C-alpha positions as CSV (number, residue, x, y, z in Angstrom):
1,X,56.2,-49.5,17.0
2,X,57.5,-46.4,18.6
3,X,57.2,-42.8,17.4
4,X,59.5,-42.0,14.4
5,X,60.9,-38.5,14.5
6,X,62.6,-37.1,11.4
7,X,65.2,-34.4,12.1
8,X,66.9,-32.3,9.4
9,X,69.5,-29.6,9.6
10,X,68.4,-26.1,8.7
11,X,71.1,-23.9,7.1
12,X,71.1,-20.2,7.4
13,X,73.1,-17.8,5.3
14,X,72.7,-15.1,8.0
15,X,71.0,-11.8,8.7
16,X,70.7,-8.8,6.4
17,X,69.2,-5.4,6.5
18,X,66.8,-6.1,3.7
19,X,65.9,-8.7,1.0
20,X,67.6,-6.6,-1.8
21,X,71.0,-6.9,-0.3
22,X,71.0,-10.6,0.6
23,X,74.2,-11.9,-1.1
24,X,73.6,-13.4,-4.5
25,X,76.3,-16.1,-4.3
26,X,77.2,-19.0,-2.0
27,X,73.8,-20.4,-1.4
28,X,72.0,-23.7,-2.0
29,X,68.4,-24.7,-2.3
30,X,66.8,-24.6,1.1
31,X,69.1,-22.0,2.6
32,X,67.4,-19.4,4.6
33,X,68.0,-15.7,5.2
34,X,66.4,-13.3,7.7
35,X,65.8,-9.7,6.7
36,X,65.9,-7.5,9.7
37,X,64.0,-4.6,8.2
38,X,60.7,-6.4,7.6
39,X,61.3,-9.3,10.1
40,X,60.7,-11.8,7.3
41,X,62.5,-15.1,6.7
42,X,63.4,-16.0,3.1
43,X,64.4,-19.3,1.6
44,X,66.3,-20.0,-1.6
45,X,64.4,-22.0,-4.2
46,X,67.3,-22.3,-6.7
47,X,66.0,-19.3,-8.7
48,X,64.9,-16.7,-6.1
49,X,64.6,-15.8,-2.5
50,X,60.9,-16.2,-1.5
51,X,59.3,-15.3,1.8
52,X,58.2,-18.2,4.1
53,X,54.5,-18.4,5.1
54,X,51.4,-17.2,3.4
55,X,50.8,-14.1,5.6
56,X,54.1,-12.3,5.4
57,X,54.3,-8.7,4.5
58,X,57.4,-7.6,2.6
59,X,58.7,-4.2,1.7
60,X,56.9,-4.2,-1.7
61,X,53.6,-4.2,0.1
62,X,54.4,-1.1,2.2
63,X,54.3,2.6,1.2
64,X,54.3,5.9,2.9
65,X,52.0,8.8,2.1
66,X,52.5,12.5,2.3
67,X,51.9,12.6,6.1
68,X,54.2,9.7,6.8
69,X,51.3,7.3,7.6
70,X,52.3,3.6,7.0
71,X,49.8,1.9,4.7
72,X,49.5,-1.7,3.7
73,X,48.5,-2.4,0.1
74,X,48.1,-5.6,-1.9
75,X,46.2,-7.3,1.0
76,X,42.6,-8.5,0.5
77,X,41.0,-6.1,2.9
78,X,37.5,-6.4,1.3
79,X,37.6,-10.2,1.8
80,X,38.7,-9.8,5.4
81,X,35.8,-7.4,6.1
82,X,33.3,-9.8,4.8
83,X,34.7,-12.7,6.8
84,X,34.9,-10.7,10.0
85,X,31.5,-9.2,9.5
86,X,32.4,-5.6,10.1
87,X,34.5,-2.8,8.7
88,X,36.3,0.4,9.9
89,X,34.4,3.0,11.8
90,X,35.0,6.7,10.8
91,X,33.8,9.3,13.3
92,X,32.6,12.7,12.0
93,X,32.4,15.9,14.0
94,X,29.7,18.1,12.4
95,X,29.5,21.7,13.7
96,X,25.8,21.7,13.3
97,X,22.8,19.8,11.8
98,X,23.3,18.4,8.3
99,X,19.5,18.4,7.7
100,X,16.6,20.4,9.1
101,X,12.8,20.4,8.8
102,X,12.8,22.0,5.3
103,X,14.6,18.9,3.9
104,X,11.7,16.7,4.6
105,X,8.0,16.4,3.7
106,X,5.9,15.7,6.8
107,X,2.9,13.9,5.3
108,X,2.8,10.5,7.2
109,X,4.2,8.6,4.2
110,X,7.4,6.9,3.4
111,X,9.6,8.8,1.0
112,X,11.8,6.2,-0.7
113,X,15.3,7.4,-1.3
114,X,14.1,10.8,-0.1
115,X,17.3,11.7,1.8
116,X,20.6,11.9,-0.1
117,X,23.7,11.2,2.0
118,X,26.2,11.0,-0.9
119,X,27.8,14.3,0.0
120,X,28.3,13.2,3.6
121,X,29.6,9.6,3.4
122,X,31.8,8.0,0.8
123,X,31.1,5.2,-1.7
124,X,31.5,1.8,0.1
125,X,29.8,3.0,3.3
126,X,27.9,0.0,4.9
127,X,26.2,1.9,7.8
128,X,25.6,5.5,8.8
129,X,25.4,6.8,12.4
130,X,22.6,9.5,12.7
131,X,21.9,11.9,15.5
132,X,18.3,13.1,15.8
133,X,16.4,15.8,17.6
134,X,12.9,16.8,16.7
135,X,10.0,19.0,17.9
136,X,6.3,18.9,17.0
137,X,3.0,20.5,18.1
138,X,1.8,16.9,18.7
139,X,2.7,14.2,21.2
140,X,3.5,10.8,19.9
141,X,4.5,12.0,16.5
142,X,7.1,10.0,14.5
143,X,10.3,10.7,12.5
144,X,11.9,7.6,11.2
145,X,14.6,6.5,8.7
146,X,15.1,3.1,7.0
147,X,17.6,1.8,4.5
148,X,15.2,0.0,2.2
149,X,11.5,-0.7,1.8
150,X,10.2,-3.5,4.1
151,X,13.0,-3.1,6.6
152,X,10.7,-2.5,9.5
153,X,13.2,-3.7,12.1
154,X,15.9,-1.4,11.0
155,X,13.9,1.8,11.4
156,X,15.7,4.4,13.5
157,X,14.7,7.8,14.8
158,X,12.8,9.5,17.6
159,X,9.1,10.0,18.5
160,X,7.8,13.0,20.4
161,X,6.7,12.2,23.9
162,X,5.4,15.7,24.8
163,X,4.0,18.4,22.5
164,X,6.1,21.5,21.8
165,X,9.2,20.1,23.4
166,X,12.4,18.9,21.7
167,X,13.0,15.1,22.1
168,X,16.1,13.9,23.8
169,X,18.9,13.6,21.3
170,X,18.9,10.1,19.8
171,X,21.9,8.6,18.1
172,X,21.4,5.4,16.1
173,X,23.2,3.4,13.4
174,X,21.5,2.3,10.2
175,X,22.5,-0.1,7.4
176,X,23.4,1.8,4.2
177,X,22.8,0.6,0.6
178,X,25.4,1.4,-2.0
179,X,23.5,4.4,-3.4
180,X,23.7,6.1,0.1
181,X,20.0,7.2,-0.3
182,X,17.8,6.9,2.8
183,X,14.0,6.4,3.1
184,X,12.3,8.7,5.6
185,X,8.9,9.0,7.3
186,X,7.5,12.0,9.2
187,X,4.2,12.7,11.0
188,X,5.6,15.8,12.7
189,X,2.9,18.5,13.0
190,X,3.4,22.2,13.0
191,X,5.0,24.9,10.9
192,X,8.5,24.6,9.7
193,X,10.9,26.7,11.6
194,X,8.2,28.0,13.9
195,X,6.6,25.1,15.7
196,X,8.1,22.1,13.9
197,X,11.9,21.5,14.1
198,X,14.2,18.8,12.9
199,X,17.9,18.5,13.6
200,X,19.7,15.5,11.9
201,X,23.4,15.1,11.8
202,X,25.6,12.4,10.4
203,X,28.2,11.7,13.2
204,X,30.0,8.7,11.7
205,X,29.9,5.8,9.3
206,X,31.2,2.3,8.8
207,X,33.1,1.4,5.6
């Protein structure tokens, strides 16, 4: 038996500037209309014009803010971020360090939730980008961040290679918990502001 192909006529009422001004009369179920403002095709159900397809964006889903930036609302952005595995990166441009040596206790112990980043990144942040530069009177001293206890493979931060010299600037991303509080660990030796220095800046985040 050969292939059977079913063909049907498709009736169009025409084109119109937008959905609102599609004529109310002279239509039958299945008629189609194309709105040229949103580039969306509509079909008549017998009771209303409805957009074709599951992924259409109509005028009711669009708005303009005070700086004339087009924004899309009513779309499941959170679900899309989870499925894609990443969010939106927001760069920051700090004029200087956000934290220095006086913001930390240098006692070779982890300080859980010791660094508060709530004033630098917004709620919903999933990762923070830190820039580090440190100096110590000892070589091989460590200065690390982590997002939660036991997360040994998500540590980030520099170690001093030479005593009394600043490390090369290190920029590293780190996962962020919802509280935006960070654990830190420092073995840096010296006197704050005299022989021990810390420069930490938040240069961006993912949300």
